[in-house]
N, CA, C, O and the ligand as a Tripos MOL2 file, in Angstrom:
@<TRIPOS>MOLECULE
protein
  281   279    71     0     0
PROTEIN
NO_CHARGES

@<TRIPOS>ATOM
      1 N         -35.7450   52.9440 -178.4030 N.3       1 MET1
      2 CA        -35.7730   52.5310 -179.7980 C.3       1 MET1
      3 C         -34.5950   51.6400 -179.9820 C.2       1 MET1
      4 O         -33.5150   52.0240 -179.5350 O.2       1 MET1
      5 N         -34.6770   50.5350 -180.5670 N.am      2 ALA2
      6 CA        -33.6290   49.4130 -180.7460 C.3       2 ALA2
      7 C         -32.7980   50.0180 -181.9770 C.2       2 ALA2
      8 O         -33.2320   50.8010 -182.8210 O.2       2 ALA2
      9 N         -31.3500   49.4180 -181.8800 N.am      3 SER3
     10 CA        -30.4510   49.7920 -182.7230 C.3       3 SER3
     11 C         -29.8050   48.5230 -183.1720 C.2       3 SER3
     12 O         -29.9040   47.4870 -182.5150 O.2       3 SER3
     13 N         -29.1520   48.6050 -184.2800 N.am      4 TYR4
     14 CA        -28.3920   47.3760 -184.7810 C.3       4 TYR4
     15 C         -27.0590   47.5510 -184.0240 C.2       4 TYR4
     16 O         -26.5390   48.6440 -183.8010 O.2       4 TYR4
     17 N         -26.5380   46.2950 -183.6370 N.am      5 TYR5
     18 CA        -25.1730   46.3580 -182.9870 C.3       5 TYR5
     19 C         -24.1560   45.3630 -183.6460 C.2       5 TYR5
     20 O         -24.5050   44.2440 -184.0230 O.2       5 TYR5
     21 N         -22.9030   45.8290 -183.7570 N.am      6 TYR6
     22 CA        -22.0560   45.0520 -184.3810 C.3       6 TYR6
     23 C         -20.7710   45.0040 -183.4780 C.2       6 TYR6
     24 O         -20.4490   45.9780 -182.7980 O.2       6 TYR6
     25 N         -19.9790   43.7240 -183.4970 N.am      7 VAL7
     26 CA        -18.8080   43.7560 -182.6840 C.3       7 VAL7
     27 C         -17.7510   43.7320 -183.8040 C.2       7 VAL7
     28 O         -17.9670   43.1540 -184.8690 O.2       7 VAL7
     29 N         -16.5900   44.3820 -183.5300 N.am      8 ASP8
     30 CA        -15.2980   44.6160 -184.2300 C.3       8 ASP8
     31 C         -14.5580   43.2870 -184.1400 C.2       8 ASP8
     32 O         -14.2290   42.8660 -183.0310 O.2       8 ASP8
     33 N         -14.2560   42.5470 -185.3440 N.am      9 LYS9
     34 CA        -13.5970   41.3740 -185.2910 C.3       9 LYS9
     35 C         -12.0770   41.5800 -184.9900 C.2       9 LYS9
     36 O         -11.4020   40.6220 -184.6130 O.2       9 LYS9
     37 N         -11.6470   42.5630 -185.1190 N.am     10 ASN10
     38 CA        -10.1810   42.8220 -184.6270 C.3      10 ASN10
     39 C         -10.2010   43.6290 -183.3550 C.2      10 ASN10
     40 O         -10.8730   44.6340 -183.1240 O.2      10 ASN10
     41 N          -9.2890   42.9680 -182.5200 N.am     11 SER11
     42 CA         -9.2750   43.4930 -181.2000 C.3      11 SER11
     43 C          -8.3970   44.7780 -181.2280 C.2      11 SER11
     44 O          -7.6130   45.0220 -182.1450 O.2      11 SER11
     45 N          -8.5940   45.5810 -180.1470 N.am     12 LYS12
     46 CA         -7.7040   46.7430 -180.1290 C.3      12 LYS12
     47 C          -6.5140   46.5790 -179.1010 C.2      12 LYS12
     48 O          -6.4420   45.5460 -178.4360 O.2      12 LYS12
     49 N          -5.5950   47.5710 -178.9670 N.am     13 ARG13
     50 CA         -4.3960   47.1620 -178.5210 C.3      13 ARG13
     51 C          -4.5880   46.5910 -177.0150 C.2      13 ARG13
     52 O          -3.6790   45.9490 -176.4890 O.2      13 ARG13
     53 N          -5.6670   46.8190 -176.4220 N.am     14 ASP14
     54 CA         -5.8560   46.4900 -175.1080 C.3      14 ASP14
     55 C          -6.5030   45.0250 -175.1020 C.2      14 ASP14
     56 O          -6.8820   44.4930 -174.0590 O.2      14 ASP14
     57 N          -6.5920   44.4370 -176.3240 N.am     15 GLY15
     58 CA         -7.3260   43.0100 -176.4330 C.3      15 GLY15
     59 C          -8.7900   42.9160 -176.5680 C.2      15 GLY15
     60 O          -9.3680   41.8570 -176.8120 O.2      15 GLY15
     61 N          -9.3910   44.0880 -176.3970 N.am     16 GLN16
     62 CA        -10.8470   44.0950 -176.3220 C.3      16 GLN16
     63 C         -11.2980   44.2690 -177.6210 C.2      16 GLN16
     64 O         -10.6400   44.9560 -178.4030 O.2      16 GLN16
     65 N         -12.6600   43.5710 -178.0600 N.am     17 HIS17
     66 CA        -13.4140   43.6520 -179.2970 C.3      17 HIS17
     67 C         -14.3790   44.7460 -178.9440 C.2      17 HIS17
     68 O         -15.0580   44.6380 -177.9230 O.2      17 HIS17
     69 N         -14.4860   45.8530 -179.7750 N.am     18 HIS18
     70 CA        -15.4390   46.8790 -179.2580 C.3      18 HIS18
     71 C         -16.7840   46.6070 -180.1570 C.2      18 HIS18
     72 O         -16.8150   46.0950 -181.2760 O.2      18 HIS18
     73 N         -17.9280   47.1010 -179.3450 N.am     19 VAL19
     74 CA        -19.2540   46.7840 -179.7900 C.3      19 VAL19
     75 C         -19.5060   48.2680 -180.2890 C.2      19 VAL19
     76 O         -19.1170   49.2200 -179.6140 O.2      19 VAL19
     77 N         -20.2010   48.4420 -181.5490 N.am     20 HIS20
     78 CA        -20.6880   49.6170 -182.1170 C.3      20 HIS20
     79 C         -22.1630   49.4830 -182.6000 C.2      20 HIS20
     80 O         -22.6420   48.4150 -182.9810 O.2      20 HIS20
     81 N         -22.8630   50.7080 -182.5490 N.am     21 THR21
     82 CA        -24.1620   50.6170 -183.2910 C.3      21 THR21
     83 C         -24.0060   51.0720 -184.5870 C.2      21 THR21
     84 O         -23.0520   51.7720 -184.9270 O.2      21 THR21
     85 N         -25.0490   50.6490 -185.4620 N.am     22 LYS22
     86 CA        -25.0460   51.0640 -186.8010 C.3      22 LYS22
     87 C         -24.9510   52.5690 -186.9530 C.2      22 LYS22
     88 O         -25.5410   53.2930 -186.1520 O.2      22 LYS22
     89 N         -24.2990   53.0230 -187.8550 N.am     23 GLY23
     90 CA        -24.1150   54.5450 -188.1020 C.3      23 GLY23
     91 C         -22.9450   55.1230 -187.4210 C.2      23 GLY23
     92 O         -22.6400   56.2920 -187.6550 O.2      23 GLY23
     93 N         -22.2300   54.3710 -186.5580 N.am     24 CYS24
     94 CA        -21.0590   55.0210 -185.7170 C.3      24 CYS24
     95 C         -19.8870   55.1790 -186.8110 C.2      24 CYS24
     96 O         -19.6590   54.3730 -187.7140 O.2      24 CYS24
     97 N         -19.2300   56.3040 -186.5710 N.am     25 GLN25
     98 CA        -18.1520   56.6180 -187.2800 C.3      25 GLN25
     99 C         -16.8660   55.6920 -187.1480 C.2      25 GLN25
    100 O         -15.9290   55.7940 -187.9400 O.2      25 GLN25
    101 N         -16.8810   54.8190 -186.1390 N.am     26 HIS26
    102 CA        -15.9970   54.0580 -185.9630 C.3      26 HIS26
    103 C         -16.3660   52.6950 -186.1820 C.2      26 HIS26
    104 O         -15.6450   51.8040 -185.7330 O.2      26 HIS26
    105 N         -17.4020   52.4310 -186.8190 N.am     27 LEU27
    106 CA        -17.9160   51.1530 -187.1860 C.3      27 LEU27
    107 C         -17.0260   50.5400 -188.2350 C.2      27 LEU27
    108 O         -16.7310   51.1850 -189.2410 O.2      27 LEU27
    109 N         -16.5320   49.1580 -188.0040 N.am     28 PRO28
    110 CA        -15.5350   48.7850 -188.9820 C.3      28 PRO28
    111 C         -16.2710   48.3370 -190.3450 C.2      28 PRO28
    112 O         -17.4880   48.1630 -190.4050 O.2      28 PRO28
    113 N         -15.4910   48.1910 -191.3060 N.am     29 THR29
    114 CA        -16.1480   47.7420 -192.5830 C.3      29 THR29
    115 C         -16.7880   46.4950 -192.3830 C.2      29 THR29
    116 O         -16.5590   45.7830 -191.4050 O.2      29 THR29
    117 N         -17.6810   46.1820 -193.3940 N.am     30 LEU30
    118 CA        -18.3950   44.9250 -193.4190 C.3      30 LEU30
    119 C         -17.6470   43.5820 -193.2400 C.2      30 LEU30
    120 O         -18.1440   42.6630 -192.5890 O.2      30 LEU30
    121 N         -16.5190   43.5010 -193.7980 N.am     31 ALA31
    122 CA        -15.7000   42.2080 -193.6190 C.3      31 ALA31
    123 C         -15.1200   42.2270 -192.3470 C.2      31 ALA31
    124 O         -14.6870   41.1500 -191.9370 O.2      31 ALA31
    125 N         -15.0100   43.2790 -191.5830 N.am     32 GLN32
    126 CA        -14.1170   43.5140 -190.2740 C.3      32 GLN32
    127 C         -15.3540   43.2690 -189.0170 C.2      32 GLN32
    128 O         -14.9480   43.0740 -187.8710 O.2      32 GLN32
    129 N         -16.6600   43.2850 -189.2520 N.am     33 ARG33
    130 CA        -17.4020   43.3030 -188.0940 C.3      33 ARG33
    131 C         -18.3580   42.1680 -188.1790 C.2      33 ARG33
    132 O         -18.6940   41.6310 -189.2350 O.2      33 ARG33
    133 N         -18.7620   41.8480 -187.0140 N.am     34 GLN34
    134 CA        -19.8260   40.7170 -186.6760 C.3      34 GLN34
    135 C         -21.0310   41.3110 -186.3690 C.2      34 GLN34
    136 O         -21.0180   42.1840 -185.5010 O.2      34 GLN34
    137 N         -22.2280   40.9730 -186.9840 N.am     35 PHE35
    138 CA        -23.3990   41.5820 -186.6210 C.3      35 PHE35
    139 C         -23.9700   40.7730 -185.3510 C.2      35 PHE35
    140 O         -23.9370   39.5450 -185.2710 O.2      35 PHE35
    141 N         -24.4070   41.4850 -184.5370 N.am     36 LEU36
    142 CA        -24.8980   40.9990 -183.1780 C.3      36 LEU36
    143 C         -26.4410   40.7680 -183.1100 C.2      36 LEU36
    144 O         -26.9750   39.7760 -182.6150 O.2      36 LEU36
    145 N         -27.0170   41.7310 -183.6260 N.am     37 GLY37
    146 CA        -28.6660   41.7400 -183.4820 C.3      37 GLY37
    147 C         -28.9510   43.0980 -183.2260 C.2      37 GLY37
    148 O         -28.0700   43.9580 -183.2060 O.2      37 GLY37
    149 N         -30.3750   43.3670 -182.9930 N.am     38 THR38
    150 CA        -30.9540   44.5220 -182.5860 C.3      38 THR38
    151 C         -31.2000   44.4160 -181.1240 C.2      38 THR38
    152 O         -31.7020   43.4110 -180.6220 O.2      38 THR38
    153 N         -30.8290   45.4990 -180.4250 N.am     39 PHE39
    154 CA        -30.9440   45.6160 -178.9000 C.3      39 PHE39
    155 C         -31.4960   46.8820 -178.6090 C.2      39 PHE39
    156 O         -31.4970   47.7330 -179.4990 O.2      39 PHE39
    157 N         -32.0070   47.1570 -177.4010 N.am     40 TYR40
    158 CA        -32.4390   48.3450 -176.7180 C.3      40 TYR40
    159 C         -31.5390   48.9370 -176.0280 C.2      40 TYR40
    160 O         -31.6910   50.1340 -175.7830 O.2      40 TYR40
    161 N         -30.5010   48.3060 -175.5970 N.am     41 HIS41
    162 CA        -29.4570   48.7670 -174.7430 C.3      41 HIS41
    163 C         -28.0810   48.0820 -175.1770 C.2      41 HIS41
    164 O         -28.0290   46.8860 -175.4640 O.2      41 HIS41
    165 N         -26.8880   48.9930 -175.2050 N.am     42 SER42
    166 CA        -25.7300   48.3500 -175.6400 C.3      42 SER42
    167 C         -25.2620   47.2660 -174.7470 C.2      42 SER42
    168 O         -24.4710   46.4480 -175.2150 O.2      42 SER42
    169 N         -25.7410   47.1350 -173.2420 N.am     43 ARG43
    170 CA        -25.2210   46.3100 -172.5610 C.3      43 ARG43
    171 C         -25.8010   44.8830 -172.9770 C.2      43 ARG43
    172 O         -25.1880   43.8520 -172.6990 O.2      43 ARG43
    173 N         -26.8290   44.8830 -173.5540 N.am     44 HIS44
    174 CA        -27.3560   43.5820 -174.0480 C.3      44 HIS44
    175 C         -26.4350   43.1290 -175.2390 C.2      44 HIS44
    176 O         -26.0720   41.9630 -175.3950 O.2      44 HIS44
    177 N         -26.1080   44.1410 -176.0350 N.am     45 ALA45
    178 CA        -25.0930   43.7430 -177.2870 C.3      45 ALA45
    179 C         -23.7950   43.1360 -176.7390 C.2      45 ALA45
    180 O         -23.2290   42.1410 -177.1930 O.2      45 ALA45
    181 N         -23.3840   43.9290 -175.6330 N.am     46 VAL46
    182 CA        -22.0540   43.3850 -175.0950 C.3      46 VAL46
    183 C         -22.2420   42.1390 -174.6170 C.2      46 VAL46
    184 O         -21.2540   41.4090 -174.6910 O.2      46 VAL46
    185 N         -23.3500   41.6230 -174.0880 N.am     47 LYS47
    186 CA        -23.4650   40.3570 -173.4590 C.3      47 LYS47
    187 C         -23.4910   39.2840 -174.6400 C.2      47 LYS47
    188 O         -23.0670   38.1420 -174.4630 O.2      47 LYS47
    189 N         -23.9610   39.6750 -175.7270 N.am     48 VAL48
    190 CA        -23.9550   38.7000 -176.9850 C.3      48 VAL48
    191 C         -22.5870   38.5570 -177.4780 C.2      48 VAL48
    192 O         -22.0950   37.4690 -177.7790 O.2      48 VAL48
    193 N         -21.9260   39.7860 -177.5620 N.am     49 ALA49
    194 CA        -20.5640   39.7680 -178.0540 C.3      49 ALA49
    195 C         -19.7850   38.8570 -177.3000 C.2      49 ALA49
    196 O         -18.9900   38.1170 -177.8790 O.2      49 ALA49
    197 N         -19.9230   38.8330 -176.1160 N.am     50 ARG50
    198 CA        -19.0270   37.7920 -175.2410 C.3      50 ARG50
    199 C         -19.1730   36.3370 -175.4310 C.2      50 ARG50
    200 O         -18.4630   35.4770 -174.9090 O.2      50 ARG50
    201 N         -20.3010   36.1250 -176.3390 N.am     51 TYR51
    202 CA        -20.4000   34.6850 -176.9540 C.3      51 TYR51
    203 C         -19.2470   34.4580 -177.9200 C.2      51 TYR51
    204 O         -18.6770   33.3730 -178.0350 O.2      51 TYR51
    205 N         -18.9270   35.6060 -178.6380 N.am     52 TYR52
    206 CA        -17.9670   35.4430 -179.6930 C.3      52 TYR52
    207 C         -16.5280   35.6720 -179.2260 C.2      52 TYR52
    208 O         -15.6120   34.9760 -179.6660 O.2      52 TYR52
    209 N         -16.3150   36.7180 -178.2700 N.am     53 TYR53
    210 CA        -14.9160   37.1260 -177.8270 C.3      53 TYR53
    211 C         -15.0430   37.2930 -176.1680 C.2      53 TYR53
    212 O         -15.9950   37.8300 -175.6020 O.2      53 TYR53
    213 N         -14.0460   36.8010 -175.6130 N.am     54 PRO54
    214 CA        -14.1310   36.8850 -174.2030 C.3      54 PRO54
    215 C         -13.7290   38.3540 -173.6910 C.2      54 PRO54
    216 O         -14.0710   38.7320 -172.5700 O.2      54 PRO54
    217 N         -13.0680   39.0740 -174.4700 N.am     55 GLN55
    218 CA        -12.8960   40.4470 -174.0960 C.3      55 GLN55
    219 C         -13.5630   41.4320 -174.9410 C.2      55 GLN55
    220 O         -13.1580   41.6530 -176.0830 O.2      55 GLN55
    221 N         -14.5600   42.0300 -174.4380 N.am     56 VAL56
    222 CA        -15.4140   42.8390 -175.1300 C.3      56 VAL56
    223 C         -15.4970   44.2120 -174.3760 C.2      56 VAL56
    224 O         -15.5350   44.2950 -173.1480 O.2      56 VAL56
    225 N         -15.5200   45.3020 -175.2520 N.am     57 GLY57
    226 CA        -15.6130   46.6760 -174.7620 C.3      57 GLY57
    227 C         -16.7130   47.3840 -175.5380 C.2      57 GLY57
    228 O         -17.1480   46.8800 -176.5730 O.2      57 GLY57
    229 N         -17.1770   48.5450 -175.0640 N.am     58 SER58
    230 CA        -18.2050   49.1720 -175.7600 C.3      58 SER58
    231 C         -17.5410   50.4600 -176.3320 C.2      58 SER58
    232 O         -16.8490   51.1720 -175.6040 O.2      58 SER58
    233 N         -17.7530   50.7450 -177.6190 N.am     59 CYS59
    234 CA        -17.4400   52.0670 -178.0850 C.3      59 CYS59
    235 C         -17.5930   53.2610 -177.2710 C.2      59 CYS59
    236 O         -18.6870   53.3740 -176.7180 O.2      59 CYS59
    237 N         -16.7780   54.1290 -177.0890 N.am     60 GLU60
    238 CA        -17.1010   55.3670 -176.1210 C.3      60 GLU60
    239 C         -17.9150   56.3600 -176.8300 C.2      60 GLU60
    240 O         -18.5700   57.2000 -176.2130 O.2      60 GLU60
    241 N         -17.8910   56.2830 -178.1860 N.am     61 ASP61
    242 CA        -18.6660   57.2060 -179.0230 C.3      61 ASP61
    243 C         -20.2030   56.7620 -179.1040 C.2      61 ASP61
    244 O         -21.1240   57.5490 -178.8820 O.2      61 ASP61
    245 N         -20.3630   55.5340 -179.4160 N.am     62 CYS62
    246 CA        -21.9040   55.2040 -179.6800 C.3      62 CYS62
    247 C         -22.4560   54.4320 -178.5610 C.2      62 CYS62
    248 O         -23.6850   54.3730 -178.5350 O.2      62 CYS62
    249 N         -21.7580   53.7770 -177.5520 N.am     63 CYS63
    250 CA        -22.1690   52.9550 -176.6150 C.3      63 CYS63
    251 C         -21.6840   53.7480 -175.1940 C.2      63 CYS63
    252 O         -20.5100   53.6870 -174.8260 O.2      63 CYS63
    253 N         -22.4450   54.3010 -174.6340 N.am     64 GLN64
    254 CA        -21.8390   55.1010 -173.3740 C.3      64 GLN64
    255 C         -22.0610   54.1710 -172.0520 C.2      64 GLN64
    256 O         -22.3570   54.7020 -170.9810 O.2      64 GLN64
    257 N         -21.9390   53.0810 -172.1460 N.am     65 VAL65
    258 CA        -21.9110   52.0350 -171.0720 C.3      65 VAL65
    259 C         -20.3650   51.7020 -170.8370 C.2      65 VAL65
    260 O         -19.6280   51.4330 -171.7850 O.2      65 VAL65
    261 N         -19.9540   51.7350 -169.6110 N.am     66 GLN66
    262 CA        -18.6720   51.2480 -169.3740 C.3      66 GLN66
    263 C         -18.9690   49.8520 -168.9210 C.2      66 GLN66
    264 O         -20.0920   49.5340 -168.5290 O.2      66 GLN66
    265 N         -17.9110   48.9780 -168.9770 N.am     67 LEU67
    266 CA        -17.7320   47.6010 -168.9700 C.3      67 LEU67
    267 C         -18.1860   47.3360 -167.4200 C.2      67 LEU67
    268 O         -19.0220   46.4550 -167.2200 O.2      67 LEU67
    269 N         -17.7080   48.0040 -166.4300 N.am     68 GLY68
    270 CA        -17.9720   47.8770 -165.0990 C.3      68 GLY68
    271 C         -19.3840   47.7320 -164.7980 C.2      68 GLY68
    272 O         -19.8160   46.9470 -163.9530 O.2      68 GLY68
    273 N         -20.1050   48.5190 -165.5200 N.am     69 LYS69
    274 CA        -21.5710   48.8680 -165.0390 C.3      69 LYS69
    275 C         -22.4380   47.6450 -165.6330 C.2      69 LYS69
    276 O         -23.5980   47.4800 -165.2550 O.2      69 LYS69
    277 N         -21.9070   46.9010 -166.4580 N.am     70 VAL70
    278 CA        -22.6460   45.8970 -167.2650 C.3      70 VAL70
    279 C         -23.1690   44.7610 -166.2860 C.2      70 VAL70
    280 O         -23.8140   43.8120 -166.7310 O.2      70 VAL70
    281 ZN        -18.9070   53.1160 -181.9080 Zn       71 ZN71
@<TRIPOS>BOND
     1     1     2 1
     2     2     3 1
     3     3     4 2
     4     3     5 am
     5     5     6 1
     6     6     7 1
     7     7     8 2
     8     7     9 am
     9     9    10 1
    10    10    11 1
    11    11    12 2
    12    11    13 am
    13    13    14 1
    14    14    15 1
    15    15    16 2
    16    15    17 am
    17    17    18 1
    18    18    19 1
    19    19    20 2
    20    19    21 am
    21    21    22 1
    22    22    23 1
    23    23    24 2
    24    23    25 am
    25    25    26 1
    26    26    27 1
    27    27    28 2
    28    27    29 am
    29    29    30 1
    30    30    31 1
    31    31    32 2
    32    31    33 am
    33    33    34 1
    34    34    35 1
    35    35    36 2
    36    35    37 am
    37    37    38 1
    38    38    39 1
    39    39    40 2
    40    39    41 am
    41    41    42 1
    42    42    43 1
    43    43    44 2
    44    43    45 am
    45    45    46 1
    46    46    47 1
    47    47    48 2
    48    47    49 am
    49    49    50 1
    50    50    51 1
    51    51    52 2
    52    51    53 am
    53    53    54 1
    54    54    55 1
    55    55    56 2
    56    55    57 am
    57    57    58 1
    58    58    59 1
    59    59    60 2
    60    59    61 am
    61    61    62 1
    62    62    63 1
    63    63    64 2
    64    63    65 am
    65    65    66 1
    66    66    67 1
    67    67    68 2
    68    67    69 am
    69    69    70 1
    70    70    71 1
    71    71    72 2
    72    71    73 am
    73    73    74 1
    74    74    75 1
    75    75    76 2
    76    75    77 am
    77    77    78 1
    78    78    79 1
    79    79    80 2
    80    79    81 am
    81    81    82 1
    82    82    83 1
    83    83    84 2
    84    83    85 am
    85    85    86 1
    86    86    87 1
    87    87    88 2
    88    87    89 am
    89    89    90 1
    90    90    91 1
    91    91    92 2
    92    91    93 am
    93    93    94 1
    94    94    95 1
    95    95    96 2
    96    95    97 am
    97    97    98 1
    98    98    99 1
    99    99   100 2
   100    99   101 am
   101   101   102 1
   102   102   103 1
   103   103   104 2
   104   103   105 am
   105   105   106 1
   106   106   107 1
   107   107   108 2
   108   107   109 am
   109   109   110 1
   110   110   111 1
   111   111   112 2
   112   111   113 am
   113   113   114 1
   114   114   115 1
   115   115   116 2
   116   115   117 am
   117   117   118 1
   118   118   119 1
   119   119   120 2
   120   119   121 am
   121   121   122 1
   122   122   123 1
   123   123   124 2
   124   123   125 am
   125   125   126 1
   126   126   127 1
   127   127   128 2
   128   127   129 am
   129   129   130 1
   130   130   131 1
   131   131   132 2
   132   131   133 am
   133   133   134 1
   134   134   135 1
   135   135   136 2
   136   135   137 am
   137   137   138 1
   138   138   139 1
   139   139   140 2
   140   139   141 am
   141   141   142 1
   142   142   143 1
   143   143   144 2
   144   143   145 am
   145   145   146 1
   146   146   147 1
   147   147   148 2
   148   147   149 am
   149   149   150 1
   150   150   151 1
   151   151   152 2
   152   151   153 am
   153   153   154 1
   154   154   155 1
   155   155   156 2
   156   155   157 am
   157   157   158 1
   158   158   159 1
   159   159   160 2
   160   159   161 am
   161   161   162 1
   162   162   163 1
   163   163   164 2
   164   163   165 am
   165   165   166 1
   166   166   167 1
   167   167   168 2
   168   167   169 am
   169   169   170 1
   170   170   171 1
   171   171   172 2
   172   171   173 am
   173   173   174 1
   174   174   175 1
   175   175   176 2
   176   175   177 am
   177   177   178 1
   178   178   179 1
   179   179   180 2
   180   179   181 am
   181   181   182 1
   182   182   183 1
   183   183   184 2
   184   183   185 am
   185   185   186 1
   186   186   187 1
   187   187   188 2
   188   187   189 am
   189   189   190 1
   190   190   191 1
   191   191   192 2
   192   191   193 am
   193   193   194 1
   194   194   195 1
   195   195   196 2
   196   195   197 am
   197   197   198 1
   198   198   199 1
   199   199   200 2
   200   199   201 am
   201   201   202 1
   202   202   203 1
   203   203   204 2
   204   203   205 am
   205   205   206 1
   206   206   207 1
   207   207   208 2
   208   207   209 am
   209   209   210 1
   210   210   211 1
   211   211   212 2
   212   211   213 am
   213   213   214 1
   214   214   215 1
   215   215   216 2
   216   215   217 am
   217   217   218 1
   218   218   219 1
   219   219   220 2
   220   219   221 am
   221   221   222 1
   222   222   223 1
   223   223   224 2
   224   223   225 am
   225   225   226 1
   226   226   227 1
   227   227   228 2
   228   227   229 am
   229   229   230 1
   230   230   231 1
   231   231   232 2
   232   231   233 am
   233   233   234 1
   234   234   235 1
   235   235   236 2
   236   235   237 am
   237   237   238 1
   238   238   239 1
   239   239   240 2
   240   239   241 am
   241   241   242 1
   242   242   243 1
   243   243   244 2
   244   243   245 am
   245   245   246 1
   246   246   247 1
   247   247   248 2
   248   247   249 am
   249   249   250 1
   250   250   251 1
   251   251   252 2
   252   251   253 am
   253   253   254 1
   254   254   255 1
   255   255   256 2
   256   255   257 am
   257   257   258 1
   258   258   259 1
   259   259   260 2
   260   259   261 am
   261   261   262 1
   262   262   263 1
   263   263   264 2
   264   263   265 am
   265   265   266 1
   266   266   267 1
   267   267   268 2
   268   267   269 am
   269   269   270 1
   270   270   271 1
   271   271   272 2
   272   271   273 am
   273   273   274 1
   274   274   275 1
   275   275   276 2
   276   275   277 am
   277   277   278 1
   278   278   279 1
   279   279   280 2
@<TRIPOS>SUBSTRUCTURE
     1 MET1         2 RESIDUE 1 A MET
     2 ALA2         6 RESIDUE 1 A ALA
     3 SER3        10 RESIDUE 1 A SER
     4 TYR4        14 RESIDUE 1 A TYR
     5 TYR5        18 RESIDUE 1 A TYR
     6 TYR6        22 RESIDUE 1 A TYR
     7 VAL7        26 RESIDUE 1 A VAL
     8 ASP8        30 RESIDUE 1 A ASP
     9 LYS9        34 RESIDUE 1 A LYS
    10 ASN10       38 RESIDUE 1 A ASN
    11 SER11       42 RESIDUE 1 A SER
    12 LYS12       46 RESIDUE 1 A LYS
    13 ARG13       50 RESIDUE 1 A ARG
    14 ASP14       54 RESIDUE 1 A ASP
    15 GLY15       58 RESIDUE 1 A GLY
    16 GLN16       62 RESIDUE 1 A GLN
    17 HIS17       66 RESIDUE 1 A HIS
    18 HIS18       70 RESIDUE 1 A HIS
    19 VAL19       74 RESIDUE 1 A VAL
    20 HIS20       78 RESIDUE 1 A HIS
    21 THR21       82 RESIDUE 1 A THR
    22 LYS22       86 RESIDUE 1 A LYS
    23 GLY23       90 RESIDUE 1 A GLY
    24 CYS24       94 RESIDUE 1 A CYS
    25 GLN25       98 RESIDUE 1 A GLN
    26 HIS26      102 RESIDUE 1 A HIS
    27 LEU27      106 RESIDUE 1 A LEU
    28 PRO28      110 RESIDUE 1 A PRO
    29 THR29      114 RESIDUE 1 A THR
    30 LEU30      118 RESIDUE 1 A LEU
    31 ALA31      122 RESIDUE 1 A ALA
    32 GLN32      126 RESIDUE 1 A GLN
    33 ARG33      130 RESIDUE 1 A ARG
    34 GLN34      134 RESIDUE 1 A GLN
    35 PHE35      138 RESIDUE 1 A PHE
    36 LEU36      142 RESIDUE 1 A LEU
    37 GLY37      146 RESIDUE 1 A GLY
    38 THR38      150 RESIDUE 1 A THR
    39 PHE39      154 RESIDUE 1 A PHE
    40 TYR40      158 RESIDUE 1 A TYR
    41 HIS41      162 RESIDUE 1 A HIS
    42 SER42      166 RESIDUE 1 A SER
    43 ARG43      170 RESIDUE 1 A ARG
    44 HIS44      174 RESIDUE 1 A HIS
    45 ALA45      178 RESIDUE 1 A ALA
    46 VAL46      182 RESIDUE 1 A VAL
    47 LYS47      186 RESIDUE 1 A LYS
    48 VAL48      190 RESIDUE 1 A VAL
    49 ALA49      194 RESIDUE 1 A ALA
    50 ARG50      198 RESIDUE 1 A ARG
    51 TYR51      202 RESIDUE 1 A TYR
    52 TYR52      206 RESIDUE 1 A TYR
    53 TYR53      210 RESIDUE 1 A TYR
    54 PRO54      214 RESIDUE 1 A PRO
    55 GLN55      218 RESIDUE 1 A GLN
    56 VAL56      222 RESIDUE 1 A VAL
    57 GLY57      226 RESIDUE 1 A GLY
    58 SER58      230 RESIDUE 1 A SER
    59 CYS59      234 RESIDUE 1 A CYS
    60 GLU60      238 RESIDUE 1 A GLU
    61 ASP61      242 RESIDUE 1 A ASP
    62 CYS62      246 RESIDUE 1 A CYS
    63 CYS63      250 RESIDUE 1 A CYS
    64 GLN64      254 RESIDUE 1 A GLN
    65 VAL65      258 RESIDUE 1 A VAL
    66 GLN66      262 RESIDUE 1 A GLN
    67 LEU67      266 RESIDUE 1 A LEU
    68 GLY68      270 RESIDUE 1 A GLY
    69 LYS69      274 RESIDUE 1 A LYS
    70 VAL70      278 RESIDUE 1 A VAL
    71 ZN71       281 GROUP 0 **** ****
């Protein structure tokens, strides 16, 4: 099932912008997030997020994919 994905406009302390799905408890507010699109897998969303930010990570709560496996 496809989900809506967003990337946080603010980087975390490690410099990464985290990707979240719609409904995640860590999802930033509307002004603080960039809509990426609908995807079947978080790794696709991470790929798109990299067009916006060089350092992208996936939220450990809603995206159970580690960057090394992308
Ligand atoms: Zn999340």
